[in-house]
Each structure stands twice: as structure tokens, then as C-alpha cells.
C-alpha positions in Angstrom: 13.8 -2.4 -8.7 12.5 -3.9 -5.4 16.1 -4.6 -4.2 17.2 -1.1 -5.2 14.4 0.5 -3.3 15.2 -1.6 -0.2 18.8 -0.6 -0.4 17.8 3.1 -0.7 15.6 2.7 2.3 18.4 1.3 4.5 20.9 3.9 3.3 18.5 6.9 4.0 17.7 5.4 7.4 21.3 5.3 8.4 22.0 8.8 7.1 19.1 10.3 8.9 20.1 8.6 12.2 23.7 9.8 12.0 22.6 13.3 11.0 20.1 13.5 13.9 22.7 12.4 16.4 25.4 14.7 15.1 23.1 17.6 14.5 21.7 17.8 18.1 25.1 17.4 19.6 26.1 20.8 18.2 25.2 24.3 19.3 21.5 24.4 18.2 21.6 28.2 18.0 23.7 28.0 14.9 23.0 24.4 13.8 19.2 24.1 14.2 18.9 23.3 10.5 20.8 20.0 10.6 18.4 18.1 13.0 15.5 19.6 11.2 16.8 18.2 7.9 17.4 14.8 9.6 13.9 14.8 10.9 12.5 15.5 7.4 14.6 12.8 5.9 13.7 10.4 8.7 10.0 11.1 8.3 10.2 10.4 4.6 12.1 7.2 5.1 9.7 6.0 7.8 6.6 6.7 5.6 7.9 5.6 2.2 10.5 3.1 3.1 10.1 -0.5 1.7 10.5 -2.0 5.2 8.0 -4.8 4.4 10.5 -6.6 2.2 12.5 -7.3 5.4 9.9 -6.9 8.1 7.4 -4.2 9.0 9.0 -4.3 12.5 12.1 -2.7 10.9 10.0 0.5 10.3 9.1 0.8 14.0 12.6 0.0 15.1 14.0 2.7 12.8 11.5 5.2 14.2 12.6 4.4 17.8 16.3 4.6 17.0 15.9 7.9 15.2 14.2 9.4 18.3 17.0 7.9 20.6 19.6 9.4 18.3 18.1 12.8 18.7 18.0 12.5 22.5 21.5 11.1 22.7 22.8 14.1 20.7 21.0 16.5 23.0 22.6 14.9 26.1 26.1 15.2 24.7 28.3 18.2 25.5 27.5 21.0 23.0 30.1 21.6 20.4 30.6 24.9 18.6 30.0 24.8 14.9 31.2 27.2 12.2 28.5 29.1 10.4 28.5 28.1 6.7 25.9 29.5 4.3 26.3 26.5 2.1 25.5 24.0 4.9 22.4 26.1 5.9 21.1 26.2 2.3 21.7 22.4 1.8 19.9 21.5 5.0 17.0 23.8 4.3 16.7 22.2 0.8 16.6 18.7 2.2 14.0 19.8 4.7 11.9 21.4 2.0 12.0 18.3 -0.4 11.5 15.5 2.1 9.2 17.5 4.4 7.0 18.2 1.4 7.0 14.6 0.4 6.0 13.6 3.9 3.1 16.0 3.9 2.0 14.8 0.4 1.9 11.2 1.8 -1.2 12.2 3.8 -2.8 14.7 1.5 -1.9 13.4 -2.0 -2.2 15.7 -5.0 -5.8 15.0 -6.1 -7.7 17.1 -3.6 -10.4 15.5 -1.5 -11.4 12.3 -3.2 -14.9 10.9 -3.3 -15.1 7.7 -1.4 -16.8 4.3 -1.7 -17.9 2.6 1.5 -16.9 -1.1 1.5 -16.4 -3.9 3.9 -12.9 -5.3 4.1 -12.8 -8.3 1.8 -10.3 -10.5 3.6 -10.5 -12.6 6.8 -9.2 -11.7 10.2 -5.4 -11.3 10.2 -2.9 -8.6 9.6 -2.8 -7.1 6.1 -0.7 -4.4 4.5 -1.2 -1.8 1.7 1.7 -2.6 -0.6 0.6 0.0 -3.1 -2.1 2.7 -2.7 -2.9 6.2 -1.6 -4.5 9.4 -2.7 -2.9 9.6 -6.2 0.7 10.9 -6.5 3.2 10.5 -5.0 2.2 7.4 -3.0 0.2 5.6 -5.7 2.9 6.1 -8.4 2.6 2.6 -9.9 -1.2 2.7 -10.4 -1.5 6.3 -11.5 -1.5 5.7 -15.3 -3.2 2.3 -15.5 -6.9 2.3 -16.5 -8.0 5.1 -14.2 -6.5 3.3 -11.2 -5.5 6.5 -9.4 -6.9 5.2 -6.0 -6.4 1.5 -6.6 -4.8 -0.5 -3.8 -2.7 -3.7 -3.6 -3.1 -5.8 -0.4 -0.7 -8.4 1.0 -0.9 -10.3 4.3 1.7 -10.2 7.0 2.9 -13.2 9.0 3.9 -13.2 12.6 7.3 -11.8 11.8 5.9 -8.8 9.9 6.9 -10.2 6.5 4.6 -10.7 3.5 6.6 -13.8 2.4 9.3 -16.1 3.7 11.8 -14.4 1.3 11.9 -11.2 -0.6 10.8 -13.1 -3.7 10.2 -16.7 -3.2 9.3 -18.7 -6.4 6.8 -20.8 -4.2 3.4 -19.2 -4.2 2.6 -20.9 -0.9 5.4 -18.9 0.8 3.3 -15.7 0.5 0.9 -15.1 3.4 -2.0 -13.9 1.3 -1.9 -16.7 -1.3 -5.1 -18.8 -1.3 -6.9 -16.5 1.1 -10.6 -16.3 0.6 -11.9 -13.0 -0.9 -15.3 -12.0 0.5 -17.7 -9.6 -1.2 -17.1 -6.1 0.1 -20.6 -5.0 -0.8 -24.1 -6.1 -1.9 -24.2 -6.2 -5.7 -24.4 -8.1 -8.9 -21.5 -10.0 -10.6 -21.0 -8.5 -14.1 -17.7 -10.2 -15.0 -15.5 -13.1 -13.9 -12.4 -14.8 -15.1 -10.3 -17.6 -13.5 -8.8 -19.5 -16.4 -5.4 -17.8 -16.3 -2.4 -19.5 -14.7 -0.7 -17.9 -11.7 2.7 -16.3 -12.3 5.9 -17.6 -10.7 7.2 -14.7 -8.6 8.7 -12.3 -9.6 7.7 -12.9 -13.2 4.8 -11.0 -14.6 5.3 -11.7 -18.3 1.6 -12.6 -18.9 0.6 -9.0 -18.5 -2.6 -7.2 -17.6 -4.8 -8.9 -20.2 -4.5 -12.3 -18.4 -5.8 -11.3 -15.0 -8.3 -13.5 -13.1 -10.9 -11.1 -11.8 -14.3 -10.4 -10.3 -16.3 -7.3 -11.1 -19.3 -6.3 -8.8 -21.8 -3.7 -9.9 -23.9 -1.7 -7.5 -26.3 1.1 -8.2 -23.7 3.7 -7.3 -20.3 2.1 -8.0 -18.4 -0.8 -9.5 -15.7 -2.8 -7.7 -12.9 -4.5 -9.6 -10.8 -7.2 -7.8 -7.9 -8.8 -9.6 -5.0 -11.2 -9.6 -7.2 -14.1 -8.3 -6.1 -17.7 -8.3 -6.6 -19.9 -11.4 -9.9 -21.9 -11.1 -10.4 -20.0 -7.8 -13.5 -17.9 -8.5 -16.7 -19.2 -6.8 -19.3 -17.0 -8.5 -20.5 -16.5 -12.1 -21.7 -13.5 -14.1 -25.3 -12.6 -13.2 -25.0 -13.8 -9.6 -26.4 -11.5 -6.9 -24.1 -11.4 -3.9 -24.3 -10.1 -0.4 -21.6 -8.5 1.7 -19.4 -11.1 3.3 -20.2 -13.8 0.7 -17.1 -15.8 -0.5 -16.2 -14.8 -4.0 -12.7 -16.2 -4.9 -9.2 -17.1 -3.8 -6.2 -14.7 -3.9 -3.7 -15.8 -6.5 -1.0 -14.2 -8.7 -2.4 -14.0 -12.2 -1.9 -11.2 -14.7 0.4 -8.2 -14.3 1.6 -9.2 -10.9 5.0 -9.7 -9.3 3.7 -11.6 -6.3 0.4 -12.8 -4.8 -1.8 -9.9 -3.7 -5.3 -8.6 -4.0 -5.9 -5.6 -6.3 -9.0 -3.5 -5.6 -10.2 -0.4 -7.4 -13.6 1.3 -7.4 -15.3 3.5 -9.9 -18.7 5.3 -10.1 -21.5 3.7 -11.9 -23.1 6.4 -14.1 -25.2 3.9 -16.1 -24.0 5.4 -19.3 -22.6 2.3 -20.9 -19.0 3.4 -20.5 -16.4 0.8 -19.6 -16.1 0.7 -15.8 -12.5 1.8 -15.9 -13.4 5.0 -17.8 -15.7 6.1 -15.0 -14.7 8.4 -12.2 -12.3 6.6 -9.7 -13.4 6.4 -6.1 -11.2 6.1 -3.0 -12.1 2.9 -1.2 -13.0 3.1 2.5 -13.1 -0.2 4.5 -15.4 -0.4 7.5 -15.4 3.3 7.9 -11.7 3.9 7.5 -9.5 4.7 4.5 -5.9 3.5 4.3 -2.7 4.9 2.8 0.5 3.4 1.3 2.4 1.0 3.6 -0.3 1.0 6.3 -1.3 -2.1 8.3 -4.9 -3.2 8.3 -6.3 -5.3 11.2 -9.8 -6.0 9.9 -12.9 -6.8 11.8 -14.0 -10.4 11.6 -15.8 -11.2 8.3 -19.3 -12.5 8.7 -19.6 -15.2 6.1 -22.9 -15.5 4.2 -23.9 -19.2 4.2 -26.4 -19.1 1.4 -25.0 -19.6 -2.2 -25.1 -17.0 -5.0 -28.4 -16.5 -6.8 -29.1 -15.6 -10.4 -31.5 -13.1 -11.7 
């Protein structure tokens, strides 16, 4: 699936660049709809494209080339174009579909979500939202799993803008985020931990969601679930009271996971005794800012808490 999505990204990028160049080189009085369609397709590809599997730099390069293609077309000698109703309808349909998807990238389909204020739980570096967003369509892979409508998956980028040395390396150490320390994103109490499950060898995830190493933190107003932690890599135990910035665990690749990453989801704490994942999902906000699918995070430096966990 990942290879297929990457191929689609590259094909759509090429189509939008060619369409932009050709569209602006024609008489815009009669051909305004073609560059408009190219821009809508290009915006969709820029926002939703799986560039990170090559390098996030490819996204920025594509955006620059698309703009240059539009300008190059404008500088060419204008060519007359025959008026065809079919071409007009097709281009307007492309504009409607991909323009709507580009708008929904920012707005989502869930209205204005309630947020949970957290500190970013990883150290200084460059991180990336591999999955996430305001529900559909950006958070498609989380939408049906245990109330995870606003859940996010975080990976780490290296100096080349990649999250690993290969698209899917079987070596866990080849992934930038593997073995990173996870810090507590809030003050709270540890209500669940697991770290006995072995890490998957990418891209296998045969062990499934029931074998996920995890830490669950409870506060008075919400509950934070962090998963796919490293085997034997959890530092805290159930009942511990933790502070923001306190080391909790190491990032791994346990459970239903294709590659090392940190999964985070937040739910309200209604104190009714319901399982945490049946509570209302909240949209995580890190250090005063919320993030969308395929956005880069450059976090503030984490202030580590030197004192160890305490038990009530």
C-alpha cells in the first residue's frame, strides 16, 4: 500500500506540473479552467502526498517546480485553444474534487474539536506527523479504531528529511525515532503500563493491536494513551505520579505497527468508570499549537525532571 501511495504521489505531481505549464501557455480567456484544475490537483498532491517515504524535501521541491511551471507557461507565447464543453466540465470537476479535499485537509469533517493542552513528549529534533488530523479525510487510518478520531502517529526525520534509511528497512535502528525517550506530556498518574511485547520487524505487524507496549496517564480532565513502545523500555509503573517532562519510556515498534513510531491519543476523563477509549476523543495540542497530517514539528527543548516517579 505504501509503495502504491508513493507511486500515485509522483504521478499526480508530474501531471499537475505538466497541466500547469500547458494551461498557462494558452489563451487564458478561454482556458482559465485548466491552470485552475492544475492548481487544485497540485495543492492536493502537496498536502496529501507521501513525500516522506522519499524525503520531505521532495514536497518543497515539487511546490517550487509547480510555481515555476505556472510562470514558465505565462511567459510563453499565447496559443489559441478551441472551446470544448467537455474539457471545461472535466477541469471544473477536477477543481471541485481536489479543491474540496485540500480545504478539508485544514477543516476536517468533525467541526471544531475540543482540545487537550500537552507538552510535546519527544526531545529536540525534527519530527513528523505520519498519520493524524481532524478526523476524515486526513486521519483515515485511525478513524475506526477505538475512538481514535484525533490520534496521531509521530516519526522523526533525519538530516535528509527521511524517517528511515530506506522505505522499509528491517533494522529497527535505521528509523530515526527508534529508541527515542518519551517524556510525560502532562502532570498525572500512571494507570496502565505494558512493555513485555517484542518489537515487530518492519513492515510486519502480525502481532496486532492487543500486543502493544503502552503508557496511559490519567489527569483530572483527560487521559493520554501512548503506544508502540519498546520492549522492556517503560520506566514507570502503575500508580506512579509523574510530572511534565519526566522520562516515561522508549519508542519502539510493538503491536499493530508497520514501523517505529509514537502513537498518541487523548480522551476526556468523565470519572464514570467507562474504558478510556469510550470517552470523548480530544484533539492534542502541543505547546500551544495543534498539528495536521504530514506536518513537521520542531519542538521546544524538553526540560527533564530529575526526580524519580513517586507512588501514592
